[in-house]
N, C-alpha and C positions, 0 to 999 in steps of 0.2 A: 504494500499499499504506499503510495506516493503521499507525502504534505509539503505545502510549502507553508513556512512560518515566516511572518514578517515581523519586524520589530522596528520601535524609533519614532513614532507616530508623538503627535503632541502640540501644544499651543505655541508660538511663538511671535513677536510682534514684526509688522513688516518691517523688510530690509535684513532680517534675519535670517538665519540656517539652520536646518535640518537633515539628519542623513539618516535616511530609511536602508535595511537591512533586510534581506530573504533568504533563507535558508533551505534548498530542499533536500527531504530526505527521503531514504524507501528503498526500495528495488529500481532503480537508474542506470541503464546502460550507458546511455547518452544525452547530452540534451542540445538542442539543435539551439531555441530561442529560448531567452530569458527576457524579461522587462517589466516595465510598471507602467500600470492604467491608474485613471482616476475617474471617481463618480461626484462631482456636487449634487445638492439635491437638487431633483427637477430636471437634471440633464442624465445627456447617456452617457453611459462610461466611453472614456477616451483613451487612445493611447498616449503616453507623455513619453516613451523611452523604451526602444529594447536593444537589445545586441544579439548580435549572430556572426559567428567568426570571424570575431575582432571587429565588425563593422557596426557601428552605432548609428540609430536613427531617432529624431528629438522631435515634436512637436513645436509647431513654429513660437507658439506663447513659452516655452521654455527656452529656447536655444540660447547658448549664451551665460544660462542661468541655473541649469541643471548638468549635473554629469553623470553618466551610468557606470558602471564599475562590476567587473564581474571576475569572479576566481573560479577558472574551471576546476580545479582540484579539490576545493570546498565545494561545490554545487550552489555557489552564492552568487547573489547579487545585488549592490548597493546601490541608491540613488541620492546622490549629493544634491543638496537643494540650496542656492544660494539668491540672496536679495528677493526673499519671499514678497508674495504682495498676497492680499485679500483675497484675490481671485483664484489664488493658488488654492486655496480650502474647499477641502475634499476629501473622501475617504480613498485611499492609494491601496490598490492591490497589484501584488506580485502575480506574474505569468510567467509560465515554462512551457515549451513545448517538448516534450520529453519521450525516451522511448525505454518504457517501463517493461515491453514485453520484447523480445530480440526481434528486429525488423520493425514493431510498430512506434508508431508517435502519437502520444495524445496529449490533449492541452491541460492544463492543472493552474488552479487560482487558490492564491493564497487568502486568508477569512477577512483582510481590510485591515488598515491602521485607519486613524482619523488624523489628519492635519487640517489643523486651524490657524490662520493668520489673521490678528488682529489690527486694524487699522488706527 
């Protein structure tokens, strides 16, 4: 059974920083993509950033402020968030597309962690 466990959310003032961490555990043969999504109240879940094979992809709204970091040996992905804005307030979800059975890749989600940015 695969689990993604997030940590690091919280309350921060505008302009501040937070670092989110996500660790994947269980039966994992390989991981193709790891990333972070977020969902604000009343809005759809949106991609924040993902990383695959060393290539990174960021939403326009976070470029230059957020950095995604992956440790393949530990099956972890972090999101360093700087210069936070009130509009970054959301529940942040870790995502991984991973091989939990030989030759089969499935998508997994973490439980979500709240990030609140006060103005």
